[in-house]
N, C-alpha and C positions, 0 to 999 in steps of 0.2 A: 606140526602140532597139533594136539588134541583139545577136546573140551575139558579137560581137567586142567590143562595149562590156562585158558584164558575165565576159568570157572563159569561156564553157560550151566546156568541152571537146570536141574537135570527132568523138572519137571514141565519145558514146555515140549510141546510135542518133534517126534522128531525129525518130519521135515524141516519144523524153523530149527530144530539145534541143528541141523546139519548146516543150515542157510546162516547161521549165526556164524558155525564152525568157517563158515568160508570166508565171510565177511571179515571177519577178527585176522586168518591167514593171510587177505591180501592188503589189510592194514598192516600186518605185522613184515609182512616180505616184500610188498607194494609201496607202498607208503609210509612207510620205515617209522609205525608209531610205537613207541613201550608200549608193554605189557601192562606198565601199568593204565596208562592211559585208557589203552584197549577196555582191563577191565572194568572202568568207568565205564566206556562209551556201553558194556555190553549191559549195565543196569539201563541207561537210556533206550537199547536196543529192547531190549526184554517188555519194557512199558510202551514202546510202540508196537510190538506183538500183541501182547494181551491186550488193547485198545479193543482189537478189531474183535474179541472176544472168541470160545470158544465154542465149535470144534474147529480150532485152528490149523491151518495147513501153508506153505510155502506157496501154490497154487492159488488159495482164498484170499491169500494176502492181498499178492500181486493185482488179483481181477479186482480187490478191493480199491487200490490203489489209483487215485484222482486227482483233478483239483480241489474238486469240492470237500473229499474224504482226509485230505491232508489239510484243508486251512480246520474244518471241523474236530478233529484230534488235536490243535495247535491252543484251539479256541478253549480246548475243552481241560489240555496240559496246562495252560495260564490259569484258568478259573483252582486249577490244585495245587498249581504248586510254583514257589518263590521263581520272582525275574532273572536271579542266576540260573535256576535248573531247566529254566525255559531258555534262556541261552544256551545252555549247554545241549540241550534238546534239540534245537535245530542246528546244530551245530554238527550233533551225531546224524540227522536225517537227509543233513545234505552228501551228508560223504555217502552214508547206506544207500538215498536215489543214484548215485550218479554211478557206486558199484554195480545197483543195479542196471542200470542202462549196461555200462560198460562191460558187462558180461550177458547183455542181451537176454534178461528177464521184464523188463519193460523195453517199450518201445521208443519211449521220447524220456529225456532228462529232464523229471520232474522236482531234481535239487534245484531250480530256477523259481520254481513256485512259492520253496521258503526263505520268507526273509530275514535278513540281517537286522538283526535287533542292535539301535543303538543306546549303551546306556553311561549316563552323564555320571562323572564318578559320584556326585554330591546331589543326583538327580532325585533321589527318594530316602527318605528313614528309615534303617533297618527297623524290623519288627522282632522284638523276642519274644520267646514263651512266656507265658503270662504268669508269673507267680503259683497262680492257685496250680498250674496246669504240671509246672515244677513236682510242687507240693505232692499232690495225686501221684506222679509216678514216684517219687523214690519214695510213699507210703505205701506201694502197690506190690514190692517187689519181696517174691519168697526168696526168702536169703538160704536156703534149706536145700538149696539144686548151686552146682557150678555153674550154670549160667545165671541164677539169681545173684551169687556171689560177683562172677566179673560185671554182670551191668550193673548193679547197685553202685560197686567201687567206681565205675566209669561217669553213672550219671553224676554222682557226686562231685569227681573233679572236675566236670565240663559246667556244673553248675556253679562250684564254690570258687574256682580260677579263670572259669571266661577263656579257656585257652582252646585253641583250633582243634580240631577232630585227629590231624593228622600229627599233632603232636601228643594225644592221646594213642594213640599206634605206636610212635617210636620212643615212648614211653620205658625206659629199662630201666632193671633190681639195679643198679648202681646210680640210676641218678635219684632214686629217696635215701635220705639222708636220716636214718631213723636215730639215733644216740645225739643228734641236733635239732631234730626237729625240721628239717629242711627236706625240699622237691623241690627239682631243677626240670623244669620240661626246654626242651630242645627247640632252638631256631625251627622257624617254617618260614616261607613262602617269602625270602630273604629280609624278614625279621628279626628280631634281637630275641635269643634265649630266654626265658622268664625262671626266676625263681624264687618260691615265698617260701614262708610258714608253712611247716605239714598238719596242721590244722587236727585235733581230736579226733574227730568222727571220719576224715578224709583218711587218715592215718589207721583208724579201726577196722575201717572197710580194706583198705589195701592189703591189711595181715591178714586179713579172716581169709578174703584169695588168694593167696600169695600162699597158706599156710595150709589153706584145708582147701582150696576149691580149684587149683589154677594145676594142672597136668605137667607131669618129668616132662620135660623140654630143652632141648641143647641153646634153644633162642634166647639171647637176651631180651628180648621187650617182656613187659609186667604183661600186657591183655593176650592174650591166646586164643585162637580159634579154638570151636567144641570140641569136631573133630581131626580125627588123624590127618594127619601127621602132628597135629597139635602147633602149629607154625603161628609167626602173629599174625593179627590181623593185617591182609594187606594192600586194601583200598579203600577208600575214603567211603564209597558208596556199602561197602560192608557194614564199615562201622554206624553208619546212618539211619542203615537199614536195621539198626540195635534198637535203634531209636523210632523206629516207625515203626516196626513191631510194638516195641510195648505203648504205641500211644494206641495203635489199632485195638489191640488186646483190650484197649479198658474202653474202647469206642468215642474216644475224644475226637471232636473235630474241631482244629482251632482256628482261630480267625484267618480272615485274608490280606497274604501275604507272609504270614509266619511262617517258616522253615520249619517243617517235621526233621529235619536230620540235625547235625551237631551245632550245626550255625545258630540254630537259635537261640540256643543256653548261652553263646558268647555274648549276642543283642543284645540278652536280657541280663547280661553279668553287665555292661557297660551301661547299657542304660539305666541301673540301678547304682551304681558310680557316679553317673554325670552329677555335679554339684556337689555330691558326700566329697569329693579327693581333690583336687590341685591337678591342673588338666595334665601336669607335665607327667603327676602319677599316675593315672591313669592310662598315658603314653605309655610308660613304661610295663602296666601291670598286664597291658593287652600286647607286649613285646613289639610294637609299630617301630621302624626307625625312623620312618617320614610323620612327624605331628600333623600333617594335612588328612594319614587314613583316618586318625580318631577324630576327625573334625566334623564327620556327618553324625556322629551318635548326638554333639554338642546341639543338634537342630532340635534334639526330644527336650531340652532343658527348658522347658516354657516359664516356670518360675524363675528359671535364674534369667530369663531373657528380659522377660517383663522387669525386676528389680536395676538393668543394663539400659534399659530405656529411658531415654531424654524425656522429660516433659514438654506434651504437643503446645509450638508457637500458639500464645493465645490463651490457652489455658483449656482449649477446647478437648475432648473428649475422640 
């Protein structure tokens, strides 16, 4: 197994790149973790490495590890990322610290210091990207480049249809029914496939990318990586990084709790639709099999809740 297999960023210092490769190989061969999951873990691992700042090395990293530094890192991470991302980081961190202890890189198993975050299913209201941020993102993209054509089409689909990032990654050329102006998004996370009308803007951006920006490839997926061998976007974190990179270029700082990745578009879409379409239609548009998964979005419909509220006994307020 090599760095290319796990897609370890080449901008890491050599010693950290080797450490990441050894951790990934251990995860694949010993823990039996799939390549796709490992590639997602790499995103978290690199954020953890970079927290300690350049010039970093594996020796300096392990010297810096302590109960206090781990606690400080997780507090900083919680302020910058969503609760879901924090839970992913905590899972990765426990695995990495166990690996470091098992391979005698640290003398104590520090994994026990990483809390297990319990998330109630309806414990928080999802926060979507503000509409003004979405519009600024969409209008800022230079579509004279392959990257611009691809990213513009991706962001348009995310904002227009509220689909998951994995549905964008798995979208195939034959999922677009050009003559009948329909687009079919495959099922994801145990949900249902979603079929929608292909609106003119989405169709135009897709055709522009497919005809003039998409590299020649044997892959059936619509959206491809920018570098050879021009395969499909392999992991969720790589698609989310497309969005984060665009946000960073604009210098935008999102409100607390708003996802910097693809899910911010999904939450924004669902929040816009609440109260405007029947609940069953929203369930179908989001591709949920269980309507309980959609209930969390009803928490943001304050106007609807006010209309449904019964008068207070005695006429008080």
